[in-house]
C-alpha positions as a printed NumPy array, in Angstrom:
array([[-48.924,  33.243, -24.117],
       [-47.079,  30.959, -21.679],
       [-45.397,  29.168, -24.591],
       [-44.367,  32.516, -26.045],
       [-42.874,  33.671, -22.719],
       [-41.009,  30.369, -22.439],
       [-39.638,  30.846, -25.964],
       [-38.477,  34.383, -25.099],
       [-36.53 ,  33.039, -22.085],
       [-34.149,  31.271, -24.459],
       [-32.778,  34.706, -25.356],
       [-31.886,  35.655, -21.748],
       [-28.263,  36.831, -21.352],
       [-25.86 ,  34.314, -19.856],
       [-27.537,  31.154, -21.155],
       [-24.859,  30.607, -23.84 ],
       [-27.718,  29.784, -26.22 ],
       [-28.021,  32.845, -28.477],
       [-24.575,  32.367, -30.019],
       [-25.484,  28.854, -31.126],
       [-28.873,  29.968, -32.443],
       [-27.169,  32.682, -34.492],
       [-24.506,  30.248, -35.687],
       [-27.186,  27.709, -36.625],
       [-29.149,  30.346, -38.544],
       [-26.008,  31.426, -40.417],
       [-25.29 ,  27.798, -41.267],
       [-28.828,  27.391, -42.601],
       [-28.424,  30.534, -44.756],
       [-25.124,  29.205, -46.118],
       [-26.908,  25.912, -46.872],
       [-29.603,  27.752, -48.867],
       [-26.986,  29.726, -50.766],
       [-25.227,  26.458, -51.577],
       [-28.486,  24.977, -52.841],
       [-29.054,  28.074, -54.965],
       [-25.568,  27.898, -56.451],
       [-26.052,  24.198, -57.2  ],
       [-29.369,  24.884, -58.924],
       [-27.962,  27.749, -60.971],
       [-25.04 ,  25.624, -62.087],
       [-27.358,  23.129, -63.818],
       [-28.313,  23.668, -67.469],
       [-31.9  ,  24.771, -67.96 ],
       [-32.777,  21.573, -69.836],
       [-31.638,  19.376, -66.91 ],
       [-33.155,  21.111, -63.868],
       [-32.776,  19.37 , -60.484],
       [-35.77 ,  17.529, -59.063],
       [-36.417,  20.246, -56.498],
       [-36.737,  22.862, -59.258],
       [-39.073,  20.63 , -61.249],
       [-41.219,  20.105, -58.149],
       [-41.28 ,  23.867, -57.481],
       [-42.369,  24.58 , -61.071],
       [-45.117,  21.964, -60.715],
       [-46.453,  23.716, -57.559],
       [-46.327,  27.138, -59.258],
       [-48.277,  25.838, -62.249],
       [-50.942,  24.235, -60.023],
       [-51.406,  27.42 , -57.951],
       [-51.179,  29.877, -60.848],
       [-53.904,  32.447, -60.579],
       [-54.632,  31.56 , -56.964],
       [-51.563,  33.018, -55.264],
       [-48.448,  34.835, -56.353],
       [-45.346,  32.623, -56.539],
       [-43.357,  35.022, -54.298],
       [-46.061,  34.97 , -51.594],
       [-46.306,  31.204, -51.857],
       [-42.536,  30.864, -51.491],
       [-42.455,  33.059, -48.385],
       [-45.393,  31.178, -46.866],
       [-43.76 ,  27.785, -47.436],
       [-40.449,  29.083, -46.017],
       [-42.218,  30.377, -42.897],
       [-44.128,  27.145, -42.373],
       [-40.93 ,  25.142, -42.807],
       [-39.046,  27.299, -40.314],
       [-41.809,  27.006, -37.688],
       [-42.09 ,  23.246, -38.149],
       [-38.296,  22.823, -37.993],
       [-37.859,  24.941, -34.857],
       [-40.829,  23.262, -33.134],
       [-39.475,  19.823, -33.966],
       [-36.044,  20.798, -32.595],
       [-37.598,  22.099, -29.374],
       [-39.646,  18.91 , -29.006],
       [-36.535,  16.833, -29.62 ],
       [-34.669,  18.668, -26.843],
       [-37.582,  18.208, -24.434],
       [-37.871,  14.545, -25.378],
       [-34.19 ,  13.948, -24.655],
       [-34.241,  15.858, -21.357],
       [-37.372,  14.017, -20.217],
       [-35.394,  10.782, -20.496],
       [-32.474,  12.239, -18.538],
       [-34.721,  13.88 , -15.953],
       [-38.306,  12.525, -15.949],
       [-39.378,  14.984, -13.243],
       [-38.557,  18.015, -15.387],
       [-41.807,  19.778, -16.287],
       [-42.513,  21.117, -19.771],
       [-41.075,  24.6  , -20.117],
       [-38.783,  24.254, -17.095],
       [-35.714,  23.354, -19.114],
       [-34.792,  26.934, -19.952],
       [-35.19 ,  27.926, -16.281],
       [-32.927,  25.094, -15.17 ],
       [-30.268,  26.018, -17.757],
       [-30.465,  29.704, -16.885],
       [-30.169,  29.028, -13.142],
       [-27.208,  26.707, -13.538],
       [-25.417,  29.09 , -15.893],
       [-25.96 ,  31.926, -13.407],
       [-24.699,  29.914, -10.455],
       [-21.692,  28.618, -12.401],
       [-20.583,  32.246, -12.779],
       [-21.165,  33.012,  -9.104],
       [-18.606,  34.412,  -6.691],
       [-15.801,  32.195,  -5.425],
       [-16.799,  31.437,  -1.842],
       [-14.662,  29.617,   0.718],
       [-16.185,  28.535,   4.025],
       [-14.081,  27.132,   6.86 ],
       [-15.293,  25.224,   9.905],
       [-17.151,  22.047,  10.763],
       [-20.205,  20.658,  12.529],
       [-23.84 ,  21.53 ,  11.871],
       [-23.224,  25.284,  11.839],
       [-21.178,  25.103,   8.659],
       [-23.666,  22.86 ,   6.843],
       [-26.521,  25.208,   7.801],
       [-24.772,  28.157,   6.173],
       [-23.911,  26.168,   3.045],
       [-27.603,  25.526,   2.377],
       [-28.108,  29.261,   1.987],
       [-24.937,  30.073,   0.044],
       [-25.495,  27.432,  -2.65 ],
       [-28.447,  29.509,  -3.905],
       [-25.988,  32.214,  -4.961],
       [-23.056,  30.295,  -6.416],
       [-21.765,  26.897,  -7.438],
       [-18.195,  28.056,  -6.869],
       [-18.184,  27.103,  -3.195],
       [-15.34 ,  25.351,  -1.406],
       [-15.999,  24.042,   2.098],
       [-12.814,  23.43 ,   4.104],
       [-13.714,  21.068,   6.926],
       [-11.973,  19.999,  10.114],
       [-10.97 ,  16.335,  10.551],
       [-10.488,  16.083,  14.328],
       [-13.836,  14.493,  15.234],
       [-13.213,  11.326,  17.265],
       [-16.707,  10.544,  18.524],
       [-19.72 ,   8.568,  17.29 ],
       [-19.712,   6.927,  13.88 ],
       [-16.725,   8.991,  12.694],
       [-14.609,   7.923,  15.65 ],
       [-15.473,   4.251,  15.144],
       [-14.567,   4.322,  11.456],
       [-11.363,   6.156,  12.229],
       [-10.283,   3.41 ,  14.628],
       [-11.604,   0.446,  12.611],
       [-10.575,   1.464,   9.087],
       [ -7.801,   3.977,   9.771],
       [ -9.491,   6.7  ,   7.716],
       [-10.102,  10.342,   8.498],
       [-13.403,  11.048,  10.296],
       [-16.085,  11.529,   7.606],
       [-18.973,  12.942,   9.711],
       [-18.484,  16.688,   9.181],
       [-17.555,  16.045,   5.545],
       [-20.815,  14.111,   5.104],
       [-22.925,  16.936,   6.543],
       [-21.372,  19.45 ,   4.152],
       [-21.852,  17.148,   1.157],
       [-25.534,  16.762,   1.997],
       [-25.909,  20.533,   2.476],
       [-24.453,  21.196,  -0.993],
       [-26.255,  18.307,  -2.68 ],
       [-28.396,  18.874,  -5.739],
       [-29.73 ,  15.319,  -5.583],
       [-33.179,  13.905,  -4.964],
       [-34.511,  14.222,  -1.385],
       [-34.465,  10.433,  -1.075],
       [-30.737,  10.402,  -1.785],
       [-29.958,  12.955,   0.91 ],
       [-32.257,  11.136,   3.345],
       [-30.427,   7.903,   2.57 ],
       [-27.068,   9.599,   3.049],
       [-28.064,  10.786,   6.533],
       [-29.727,   7.497,   7.549],
       [-28.299,   6.081,  10.765],
       [-28.511,   2.397,  11.657],
       [-30.146,   1.628,  15.007],
       [-30.806,  -1.431,  17.168],
       [-34.571,  -1.188,  16.67 ],
       [-35.962,  -1.479,  13.169],
       [-39.511,  -1.673,  11.862],
       [-40.788,  -4.681,   9.991],
       [-43.779,  -4.315,   7.674],
       [-46.265,  -7.152,   8.208],
       [-49.57 ,  -7.901,   6.491],
       [-52.475,  -8.218,   8.883],
       [-55.735,  -9.887,   7.707],
       [-58.875,  -9.459,   9.775],
       [-62.599,  -9.952,   9.208],
       [-64.544,  -6.685,   9.254],
       [-68.271,  -5.912,   9.037],
       [-69.289,  -4.739,   5.607],
       [-72.198,  -2.597,   4.402],
       [-75.431,  -4.281,   3.342],
       [-75.193,  -5.665,  -0.176],
       [-71.416,  -5.887,  -0.23 ],
       [-69.466,  -9.045,  -0.879],
       [-68.208, -10.586,   2.354],
       [-64.445, -10.769,   2.607],
       [-61.54 ,  -9.621,   4.718],
       [-59.531,  -6.455,   5.127],
       [-55.823,  -6.693,   4.497],
       [-53.663,  -3.932,   5.961],
       [-49.979,  -3.266,   6.327],
       [-48.553,  -2.081,   9.621],
       [-45.078,  -1.438,  10.98 ],
       [-44.076,  -3.564,  13.953],
       [-40.955,  -2.594,  15.916],
       [-38.648,  -5.538,  16.416],
       [-35.331,  -5.805,  18.222],
       [-32.38 ,  -6.851,  16.118],
       [-31.219,  -9.376,  18.681],
       [-29.587, -12.702,  18.002],
       [-28.283, -14.832,  20.852],
       [-27.969, -11.837,  23.129],
       [-26.033,  -9.725,  20.676],
       [-27.257,  -6.867,  18.51 ],
       [-27.981,  -8.082,  14.98 ],
       [-25.614,  -6.082,  12.796],
       [-23.71 ,  -4.641,  15.747],
       [-20.974,  -3.469,  13.38 ],
       [-23.451,  -1.078,  11.721],
       [-25.062,   0.278,  14.865],
       [-25.016,   4.12 ,  15.057],
       [-23.196,   4.433,  11.734],
       [-24.544,   6.937,   9.215],
       [-24.924,   5.451,   5.725],
       [-23.069,   8.433,   4.234],
       [-20.067,   7.766,   6.468],
       [-19.949,   4.164,   5.269],
       [-20.195,   5.254,   1.633],
       [-17.289,   7.706,   2.039],
       [-15.295,   4.965,   3.769],
       [-16.055,   2.57 ,   0.884],
       [-15.006,   5.18 ,  -1.69 ],
       [-11.72 ,   5.68 ,   0.171],
       [-11.111,   1.915,   0.113],
       [-11.833,   1.758,  -3.634],
       [ -9.194,   4.438,  -4.238],
       [ -6.526,   2.814,  -2.067],
       [ -7.16 ,   4.877,   1.04 ],
       [ -7.056,   8.248,  -0.762],
       [ -9.467,  10.232,   1.421],
       [ -9.541,  13.311,  -0.813],
       [-10.335,  11.193,  -3.891],
       [-12.978,   9.284,  -1.945],
       [-14.714,  12.547,  -0.996],
       [-14.54 ,  13.779,  -4.605],
       [-16.167,  10.621,  -5.925],
       [-18.853,  10.761,  -3.246],
       [-19.49 ,  14.366,  -4.306],
       [-20.264,  13.114,  -7.808],
       [-22.783,  10.627,  -6.431],
       [-24.626,  13.441,  -4.655],
       [-24.13 ,  15.907,  -7.537],
       [-23.093,  18.645,  -5.109],
       [-22.826,  22.337,  -5.932],
       [-19.203,  23.187,  -5.217],
       [-16.702,  20.967,  -3.468],
       [-15.775,  19.818,   0.013],
       [-12.146,  19.505,   1.126],
       [-10.617,  18.233,   4.361],
       [ -8.368,  20.901,   5.9  ],
       [ -5.641,  18.253,   5.958],
       [ -5.344,  14.605,   4.969],
       [ -2.976,  13.844,   7.86 ],
       [ -4.273,  11.896,  10.849],
       [ -4.503,  14.472,  13.634],
       [ -6.092,  14.89 ,  17.04 ],
       [ -6.783,  17.786,  19.38 ],
       [ -4.996,  18.4  ,  22.644],
       [ -6.647,  20.755,  25.103],
       [ -5.128,  22.711,  27.952],
       [ -7.858,  23.31 ,  30.536],
       [ -8.249,  26.146,  33.036],
       [ -6.698,  24.095,  35.875],
       [ -3.627,  23.26 ,  33.8  ],
       [ -4.677,  19.684,  33.002],
       [ -4.217,  18.29 ,  29.487],
       [ -6.954,  16.393,  27.653],
       [ -6.571,  14.575,  24.348],
       [ -9.306,  14.122,  21.755],
       [-12.162,  16.356,  20.662],
       [-14.801,  14.384,  22.566],
       [-12.887,  14.51 ,  25.861],
       [-12.24 ,  18.245,  25.508],
       [-15.807,  19.155,  24.569],
       [-17.381,  17.041,  27.323],
       [-15.14 ,  18.301,  30.119],
       [-16.797,  20.627,  32.699],
       [-13.56 ,  22.638,  32.843],
       [-13.088,  25.819,  30.84 ],
       [-10.817,  25.479,  27.827],
       [ -7.716,  27.635,  27.935],
       [ -6.085,  26.618,  24.662],
       [ -6.139,  23.809,  22.114],
       [ -3.373,  22.521,  19.863],
       [ -3.116,  20.117,  16.962],
       [ -1.061,  16.951,  17.121],
       [  1.176,  16.609,  15.228],
       [  1.856,  20.345,  15.283],
       [  3.519,  20.52 ,  11.848],
       [  0.419,  19.311,   9.953],
       [  0.011,  20.921,   6.555],
       [ -3.002,  21.335,   4.249],
       [ -3.48 ,  19.962,   0.753],
       [ -2.614,  22.319,  -2.109],
       [ -6.258,  22.641,  -3.179],
       [ -7.092,  24.279,   0.151],
       [ -4.438,  26.977,  -0.221],
       [ -5.388,  27.542,  -3.862],
       [ -9.074,  27.989,  -2.966],
       [ -8.195,  30.542,  -0.259],
       [ -5.912,  32.44 ,  -2.634],
       [ -8.557,  32.715,  -5.389],
       [-11.56 ,  33.386,  -3.135],
       [-13.761,  36.465,  -3.411],
       [-15.055,  35.915,   0.116],
       [-13.856,  33.702,   2.985],
       [-16.316,  32.838,   5.751],
       [-15.215,  31.395,   9.074],
       [-17.856,  29.597,  11.131],
       [-20.397,  29.364,  12.553],
       [-19.699,  26.38 ,  14.779],
       [-17.989,  25.196,  17.944],
       [-15.096,  27.584,  18.395],
       [-12.52 ,  25.225,  19.896],
       [-13.5  ,  21.94 ,  18.231],
       [-14.842,  22.955,  14.787],
       [-13.269,  26.266,  13.742],
       [ -9.914,  26.601,  15.517],
       [ -8.62 ,  23.157,  14.399],
       [ -8.569,  24.476,  10.826],
       [ -6.539,  27.505,  11.916],
       [ -3.987,  25.223,  13.587],
       [ -3.099,  23.61 ,  10.261],
       [  0.102,  25.303,   9.108],
       [ -0.162,  27.777,   6.207],
       [ -3.97 ,  28.143,   6.422],
       [ -4.027,  31.227,   8.705],
       [ -1.112,  32.715,   6.761],
       [ -2.974,  32.189,   3.476],
       [ -6.099,  33.794,   4.938],
       [ -4.106,  36.77 ,   6.193],
       [ -2.562,  37.313,   2.735],
       [ -5.804,  36.851,   0.849],
       [ -7.408,  39.919,  -0.719],
       [-10.863,  38.376,  -0.29 ],
       [-13.51 ,  39.778,   2.025],
       [-13.014,  37.81 ,   5.255],
       [-15.97 ,  37.304,   7.573],
       [-16.449,  35.533,  10.891],
       [-19.999,  34.399,  11.691],
       [-20.322,  34.522,  15.462],
       [-22.416,  31.882,  17.221],
       [-25.903,  32.751,  18.453],
       [-25.67 ,  30.826,  21.733],
       [-22.777,  29.983,  24.033],
       [-21.747,  26.339,  24.149],
       [-21.5  ,  24.561,  27.467],
       [-17.987,  23.293,  28.088],
       [-16.465,  25.476,  25.356],
       [-17.624,  29.086,  25.478],
       [-19.503,  29.495,  28.766],
       [-20.08 ,  33.207,  29.401],
       [-18.412,  34.273,  26.152],
       [-19.464,  37.511,  24.475],
       [-19.112,  38.009,  20.713],
       [-15.691,  39.586,  21.197],
       [-14.546,  36.687,  23.399],
       [-15.209,  34.387,  20.445],
       [-13.108,  36.66 ,  18.214],
       [-10.307,  36.827,  20.754],
       [-10.1  ,  33.016,  20.997],
       [ -9.768,  32.731,  17.215],
       [ -7.184,  35.492,  17.037],
       [ -5.155,  33.921,  19.852],
       [ -4.885,  30.561,  18.078],
       [ -4.368,  31.952,  14.555],
       [ -1.683,  34.327,  15.926],
       [ -2.694,  36.922,  13.372],
       [ -5.773,  38.638,  12.033],
       [ -7.609,  36.357,   9.634],
       [-10.886,  38.252,   9.17 ],
       [-12.148,  41.84 ,   9.127],
       [-15.934,  41.574,   9.371],
       [-18.011,  39.945,  12.089],
       [-21.647,  38.912,  11.622],
       [-23.225,  39.4  ,  15.041],
       [-26.752,  38.335,  15.863],
       [-28.87 ,  40.966,  17.623],
       [-32.158,  39.07 ,  17.413],
       [-33.853,  37.654,  20.492],
       [-35.192,  34.093,  20.726],
       [-38.62 ,  33.67 ,  22.292],
       [-38.476,  33.555,  26.141],
       [-39.604,  29.903,  26.416],
       [-36.853,  28.718,  24.091],
       [-34.277,  30.902,  25.827],
       [-35.26 ,  29.41 ,  29.182],
       [-34.863,  25.909,  27.743],
       [-31.296,  26.729,  26.717],
       [-30.465,  28.353,  30.052],
       [-31.443,  25.119,  31.78 ],
       [-28.765,  23.315,  29.744],
       [-26.102,  25.92 ,  30.533],
       [-26.254,  27.925,  27.284],
       [-26.969,  31.65 ,  27.012],
       [-27.517,  34.156,  24.224],
       [-24.159,  35.52 ,  23.072],
       [-23.805,  39.166,  24.06 ],
       [-23.412,  41.378,  20.991],
       [-20.706,  43.713,  22.37 ],
       [-20.275,  45.513,  19.049],
       [-18.642,  48.598,  20.592],
       [-15.775,  46.454,  21.856],
       [-15.523,  44.752,  18.463],
       [-15.256,  48.148,  16.723],
       [-12.675,  49.31 ,  19.255],
       [-10.459,  46.348,  18.368],
       [-10.571,  47.26 ,  14.676],
       [-13.17 ,  44.789,  13.415],
       [-16.299,  45.746,  11.482],
       [-19.465,  44.283,  13.003],
       [-22.483,  43.515,  10.827],
       [-25.536,  43.425,  13.043],
       [-28.813,  41.716,  12.267],
       [-31.4  ,  39.175,  13.275],
       [-29.921,  35.945,  11.929],
       [-31.968,  33.535,  14.056],
       [-34.136,  30.743,  12.764],
       [-36.398,  29.799,  15.678],
       [-37.841,  26.306,  15.636],
       [-37.376,  23.937,  18.545],
       [-33.732,  25.028,  18.658],
       [-31.947,  28.352,  18.252],
       [-29.687,  28.326,  15.241],
       [-28.689,  30.549,  12.355],
       [-31.126,  31.055,   9.512],
       [-29.316,  29.882,   6.367],
       [-31.135,  32.298,   4.032],
       [-30.521,  35.36 ,   6.224],
       [-26.856,  34.496,   6.679],
       [-26.307,  34.   ,   2.961],
       [-28.132,  37.225,   2.106],
       [-25.997,  39.238,   4.562],
       [-22.762,  37.727,   3.219],
       [-23.653,  38.264,  -0.437],
       [-24.921,  41.81 ,   0.223],
       [-21.579,  42.697,   1.8  ],
       [-19.759,  41.125,  -1.137],
       [-21.821,  43.07 ,  -3.677],
       [-21.202,  46.372,  -1.862],
       [-17.464,  45.841,  -1.758],
       [-17.262,  44.964,  -5.462],
       [-19.343,  47.871,  -6.738]])
């Protein structure tokens, strides 16, 4: 029964299989007609070998079974054997290409990929972990995803590579690539691996142990991990790699291979990870953030702005005339839905809106435009901000309305976790939906929290809310 149900799946709509099955059947019929014409064209006295063999079978089975019944039976057996052999051939080939693919799963994989390839055109704009969290949910609905990512990060591994190799910071790009990856778990784990000072060396330890009566005396050999310091003459062994993420180094290497072309380097890295969709930098120009603080002081660089205890008044992009690549504007123009955020308002989302032509393209777009408001305030960026305060900051920097809908969390984290955040200066964002409505936006309320040891958005709930809104608007 399971084999029958698997066979039926091949006739599901959207697989692009039925047309080839029909075409193959028609070709087989034409082949039989051709054979028949060839046979009929021969004189009776010089029948082809196949006709002679058929006559021999009829003579041997005469009286046992009617020739017509025998012919139909042989045709049926041949068809079953041929189709079964073809199916086995396909499975044999796919098992070489993907050894982990279970028997009968091929049709499910094809169906799922065909469905996702026809999915809605989704554009997400932002940076940081918030954007990558949302992408993990959205990739279950479509492969037509474009992530437009900020390139103003100047801290950690990204900042080091930017200074050492003169490339754009790859950190946020890397996170989005991993989120959209359709690769093996080991590949994504490798991509996120970060080099540290302390590594673990596997050593073999042999020790004598008491054995049960009657056993052969010997020794027990075990493997154990021993932490060792990568130190050599007072310096860190491999200091140049310390704190670098492997994925950042791979993107940097790809850029070097393609003569410093950052966009091409990201595209080639995407192929390595076999991602669903694509990831684009909002610009390929070298830029940095400049922040005007509440006391009038000016800070330069994302890290300096985010770590300052002063409230941010405004941020700007330097140079101010930075423009996006054409692919970014094209993706926004063709999108069915554009999602802004979630993420750090001033250092992950707004930098994209400061790139010339991006807010204008969003304003013109006929897509459904959604802002995903953060769950918690961020110390040093949005202290005391309500949901509308987040919207107002985006509107102020974009200088025009770039979204219509606002996803606002109304769920409550557990009290212990909330207390933990309050001790670090973060609070639950107030869902002031009445104010949001008053200003002409359309709030979408819901519990979008995924509570673990941190409070963050639940990728599945976010994606479901976004796709539900999209389906309603296109009905």
